[in-house]
C-alpha positions in Angstrom: -33.5 -24.1 3.4 -33.5 -25.9 6.8 -35.6 -28.9 7.5 -37.9 -29.1 10.4 -39.9 -31.9 12.0 -43.5 -31.0 11.3 -46.8 -31.7 12.9 -48.7 -33.9 10.5 -52.3 -33.5 9.5 -52.7 -35.8 6.5 -55.8 -37.5 5.0 -53.7 -40.2 3.4 -50.1 -41.2 4.3 -48.2 -44.4 4.7 -47.8 -45.2 8.4 -45.2 -47.8 9.6 -45.2 -48.8 13.2 -42.5 -50.8 14.8 -44.0 -53.0 17.6 -41.5 -54.6 20.0 -41.7 -56.8 23.0 -39.8 -55.7 26.2 -38.0 -59.0 26.1 -37.4 -61.8 23.5 -40.5 -63.8 22.8 -42.6 -65.7 20.3 -43.8 -63.9 17.1 -47.4 -65.0 16.2 -47.6 -63.5 12.7 -45.9 -63.9 9.3 -44.8 -61.2 6.9 -47.6 -60.3 4.6 -50.4 -61.1 7.1 -53.2 -58.6 7.6 -53.9 -57.7 11.2 -56.5 -55.7 13.1 -55.6 -53.1 15.8 -56.4 -55.4 18.7 -54.8 -58.5 17.3 -52.0 -60.1 19.4 -48.9 -60.3 17.2 -46.3 -61.6 19.8 -46.0 -63.0 23.3 -43.3 -63.2 26.0 -42.7 -64.2 29.6 -41.2 -61.4 31.7 -39.1 -62.7 34.6 -40.8 -62.0 37.9 -39.5 -59.3 40.2 -36.9 -60.4 42.8 -38.1 -59.1 46.2 -35.6 -59.1 49.1 -37.3 -60.1 52.4 -35.6 -59.1 55.6 -36.8 -62.2 57.5 -34.1 -62.5 60.2 -34.5 -58.8 61.1 -38.3 -59.1 61.3 -38.1 -62.2 63.6 -35.4 -60.6 65.8 -32.8 -63.3 65.2 -29.2 -63.4 64.0 -28.7 -64.0 60.2 -26.8 -67.3 61.0 -29.9 -68.6 62.7 -32.2 -68.0 59.7 -32.0 -71.5 58.1 -32.9 -73.1 61.5 -36.3 -71.4 61.5 -37.2 -71.6 57.7 -40.2 -73.6 56.7 -39.9 -73.0 53.0 -36.4 -73.4 51.6 -34.5 -72.6 48.4 -36.3 -73.6 45.2 -39.7 -74.0 46.8 -42.8 -72.4 45.4 -44.9 -70.5 47.9 -48.3 -68.8 48.0 -49.2 -65.4 49.3 -49.7 -65.6 53.1 -47.8 -68.9 53.4 -45.5 -69.1 56.4 -41.8 -68.9 55.3 -40.2 -68.9 58.7 -41.3 -69.3 62.3 -40.0 -69.1 65.9 -41.6 -71.3 68.5 -42.4 -71.1 72.2 -41.6 -74.0 74.5 -43.8 -77.0 73.9 -44.1 -76.3 70.2 -46.2 -73.1 70.4 -45.6 -70.4 67.8 -43.9 -67.3 69.0 -43.7 -65.3 65.8 -43.8 -66.1 62.1 -43.0 -64.5 58.7 -45.5 -64.9 55.9 -44.8 -64.6 52.1 -46.1 -61.2 50.8 -46.9 -62.8 47.3 -46.9 -65.9 45.2 -43.4 -66.9 44.0 -40.3 -69.0 44.3 -37.7 -68.9 47.1 -34.6 -68.1 45.0 -32.0 -67.8 47.8 -31.4 -67.7 51.6 -28.5 -65.8 53.0 -27.0 -66.6 56.4 -24.8 -63.5 56.0 -27.6 -60.9 55.6 -30.5 -62.8 57.0 -32.4 -62.1 53.8 -34.6 -64.4 51.6 -34.9 -63.7 47.9 -38.5 -64.2 46.6 -38.8 -64.4 42.8 -42.4 -63.4 42.0 -44.3 -65.2 39.3 -43.4 -64.5 35.7 -45.5 -61.9 33.9 -47.2 -62.9 30.7 -46.8 -60.0 28.1 -48.9 -59.8 24.9 -48.0 -57.3 22.1 -50.9 -56.0 20.1 -50.7 -54.6 16.6 -52.2 -51.2 17.7 -53.1 -50.3 14.1 -54.9 -52.3 11.4 -52.6 -53.1 8.4 -50.1 -55.4 6.8 -47.1 -57.1 8.6 -44.3 -55.5 6.5 -41.4 -57.0 8.4 -40.7 -59.5 11.1 -38.2 -58.6 13.8 -36.9 -62.0 14.9 -37.9 -62.7 18.5 -38.7 -59.0 19.1 -41.8 -58.0 17.2 -42.9 -56.8 13.8 -43.4 -53.7 11.6 -47.0 -53.0 10.8 -47.7 -50.9 7.7 -50.9 -49.2 6.6 -52.2 -46.3 4.5 -54.1 -44.1 6.9 -55.3 -40.6 7.8 -52.9 -39.3 10.4 -53.3 -36.4 12.8 -50.6 -35.5 15.3 -51.5 -33.5 18.4 -49.3 -31.1 20.4 -49.8 -32.8 23.8 -51.2 -36.1 25.0 -51.7 -38.4 27.9 -52.9 -42.0 28.4 -51.1 -44.4 26.0 -52.6 -46.5 23.3 -56.3 -47.3 22.7 -58.7 -47.9 19.9 -62.3 -46.8 19.2 -64.7 -45.3 16.7 -64.6 -41.6 16.1 -67.5 -39.4 17.3 -67.3 -35.8 16.3 -68.8 -32.9 18.3 -68.9 -29.5 16.5 -68.9 -27.5 19.7 -66.7 -24.9 21.3 -67.2 -26.6 24.7 -68.7 -30.0 25.5 -71.0 -30.2 28.5 -70.5 -33.3 30.7 -74.2 -34.3 30.2 -73.5 -34.7 26.5 -71.1 -37.5 27.2 -73.5 -40.5 27.6 -73.3 -44.3 27.8 -73.7 -44.6 24.0 -70.1 -43.3 23.7 -68.5 -46.1 25.8 -65.4 -47.3 23.9 -65.5 -44.3 21.4 -63.0 -41.6 20.6 -64.6 -38.3 21.2 -63.4 -35.5 18.9 -64.3 -32.0 20.2 -63.7 -29.0 18.2 -63.2 -26.8 21.2 -62.6 -27.5 24.9 -63.4 -30.0 27.6 -63.1 -29.4 31.4 -62.1 -31.7 34.3 -65.7 -32.6 35.0 -66.2 -33.8 31.4 -63.0 -35.8 31.5 -64.0 -37.5 34.7 -67.4 -38.3 33.2 -65.7 -39.8 30.1 -63.6 -42.1 32.4 -66.7 -43.2 34.3 -68.5 -44.3 31.1 -65.3 -45.9 29.7 -64.7 -43.6 26.7 -61.5 -44.7 24.9 -60.2 -41.3 24.2 -60.8 -37.5 24.0 -59.3 -35.4 21.2 -59.9 -31.7 21.7 -58.7 -28.4 20.3 -57.6 -27.1 23.7 -57.9 -27.5 27.5 -57.1 -25.2 30.4 -54.1 -26.3 32.5 -56.1 -26.0 35.7 -58.7 -28.5 34.3 -56.0 -31.0 33.3 -54.3 -30.7 36.7 -57.6 -31.1 38.5 -58.4 -34.2 36.4 -55.0 -35.8 37.0 -54.8 -34.8 40.7 -51.4 -33.3 40.2 -49.7 -30.6 38.2 -48.4 -31.3 34.8 -44.6 -31.4 34.7 -41.7 -32.3 32.4 -41.9 -35.9 33.8 -45.2 -36.5 31.9 -44.7 -39.1 29.2 -48.2 -39.7 27.8 -48.1 -43.3 29.1 -49.8 -42.6 32.4 -52.7 -44.8 33.3 -55.5 -42.3 33.6 -58.4 -44.3 32.4 -58.5 -42.9 28.8 -56.3 -41.2 26.3 -56.4 -37.4 26.0 -54.9 -35.6 22.9 -54.8 -31.8 22.5 -54.4 -30.6 18.9 -53.8 -26.9 19.4 -52.6 -26.0 22.9 -53.6 -24.9 26.4 -56.4 -22.4 27.0 -59.6 -21.6 25.1 -58.8 -22.9 21.7 -60.6 -24.3 18.7 -59.3 -27.1 16.5 -57.9 -25.7 13.2 -60.4 -25.7 10.3 -58.2 -28.2 8.4 -57.9 -30.6 11.3 -61.6 -30.5 12.2 -62.7 -31.0 8.5 -60.5 -34.1 8.3 -62.0 -35.5 11.6 -65.5 -34.8 10.3 -64.8 -36.9 7.2 -63.7 -39.7 9.5 -66.7 -39.7 11.8 -67.8 -43.2 12.7 -64.5 -44.8 11.5 -62.2 -46.9 13.7 -59.2 -45.1 15.0 -56.0 -46.0 16.9 -54.8 -43.3 19.3 -51.7 -42.9 21.3 -51.1 -40.2 23.9 -47.3 -40.7 24.1 -45.6 -37.3 24.2 -41.9 -36.4 24.2 -41.0 -32.7 23.6 -37.3 -32.8 24.2 -34.7 -34.8 22.2 -36.3 -37.2 19.8 -39.7 -35.5 19.6 -42.6 -37.9 19.8 -46.1 -36.5 19.1 -49.4 -38.0 20.3 -51.4 -39.2 17.2 -54.6 -40.4 15.8 -54.4 -43.0 13.0 -57.4 -44.0 10.9 -56.5 -46.8 8.4 -57.7 -46.5 4.9 -58.2 -49.9 3.3 -57.2 -49.1 -0.3 -56.6 -52.0 -2.8 -53.2 -52.4 -4.3 -49.7 -52.2 -2.9 -48.3 -48.8 -1.7 -44.6 -48.1 -1.9 -43.0 -46.7 1.3 -41.0 -44.3 -1.0 -44.2 -42.3 -1.4 -43.7 -40.8 2.0 -39.9 -40.6 2.2 -39.5 -37.0 1.0 -38.6 -34.5 3.7 -40.9 -31.6 4.4 -39.1 -28.2 4.0 -39.8 -25.0 5.9 -40.3 -22.3 3.3 -42.3 -19.2 2.4 -45.9 -20.3 2.2 -45.6 -23.2 4.7 -48.4 -23.6 7.2 -47.0 -23.6 10.7 -47.8 -23.9 14.3 -45.7 -22.1 17.0 -44.6 -24.3 19.9 -43.0 -21.8 22.3 -44.3 -18.9 24.4 -45.6 -16.2 23.8 -47.3 -17.6 20.7 -47.6 -21.3 21.9 -50.3 -23.1 19.8 -50.9 -20.2 17.4 -51.0 -21.1 13.7 -50.2 -19.1 10.6 -48.2 -18.9 7.3 -44.5 -18.2 6.7 -44.1 -14.8 4.8 -40.3 -14.3 5.0 -37.2 -16.5 5.6 -34.3 -14.1 6.3 -31.0 -15.7 5.2 -28.8 -14.1 7.8 -29.2 -15.0 11.5 -30.8 -12.4 13.7 -30.3 -11.4 17.4 -33.4 -12.2 19.4 -34.6 -10.8 22.8 -32.4 -13.3 24.8 -29.3 -12.0 23.0 -28.8 -15.2 21.0 -28.1 -15.1 17.3 -30.5 -17.5 15.5 -32.1 -18.1 12.2 -35.6 -16.7 12.2 -38.8 -16.6 10.1 -41.5 -14.1 9.7 -45.1 -15.4 9.9 -48.6 -14.0 9.5 -50.7 -15.6 12.2 -54.3 -16.5 11.6 -55.3 -13.5 13.7 -53.5 -11.2 11.1 -50.6 -10.4 13.5 -47.1 -10.5 12.0 -44.4 -12.1 14.2 -40.8 -12.9 14.0 -39.7 -16.1 15.8 -36.8 -18.5 15.8 -37.3 -21.3 13.2 -36.8 -23.9 15.9 -40.0 -22.6 17.5 -42.2 -23.6 14.6 -43.6 -26.9 13.3 -44.8 -27.4 9.8 -48.5 -28.4 9.5 -48.4 -30.9 6.6 
């Protein structure tokens, strides 16, 4: 039987997260340390952006004349608004001047192009653990691997990057904006059904950490974002909170199994990540709620592959059944010709609605 990358809904699984700095830096933890989700585990200095300033062109002079009018030369630190170069009238009066657009260091001056290279100030980067757990491995100069036993729910689509907050569950098909009040600032709202654009905007205003919902209409998400969702969406967009959809687009309820798990986690601290990649190297948005169990857990407990087989609970990830869930009833051994004319391996599933459908195996995800 073929293997398939499944959508995980698991009350207790071993989670290992590799946390890396964008450049080499200093690691602040040791192997075996216990960390919280907001703990800083590494730091690094990112080189400042090199901005090319067309000084000669702006002053209306030849490149060869640039050094004659410079006030700040190579190697000098300058402040935003400081005069870098100036032309003068007779009797010492200023004719025109060029001011630095930012704080930085004058890295080079070119008499060939008339350009000045301004290296902006280094950027200080801090790497957080994101999840609470044990430092299982140190990646020299790069970061660390954090390991924890946790409840894990993966969504089908997400936006907004990494955040932490306490779970607040709403057993409602649709959450009214007035139900999202100041008391939920910093929380992760779990909504069994849908939320609209007005609700999302209200959540941003009161600084909700994240919204996890069964479904959302595309028009509401587009209205909230201010643009249409496209293939360029990564989940890392800065939208003021993290949004994770567990079932799909449209009027949808969270699956009974998923909602029951969230209900058992109500009030607990969660780490959420909206990062989504649906092409090569699939990355799913996820909600992680660490379980602080005593004793050492072996990583081998979670290494077995999930197999697609008769009886597997699945979710369909392509039209016309996008987001629908069901159970596999048949696994034909021979490839079949589908509507596009392609010959593919398929499966037969009974959807939760009772409908029997035949779909390519690649269009299904296992719900574990």
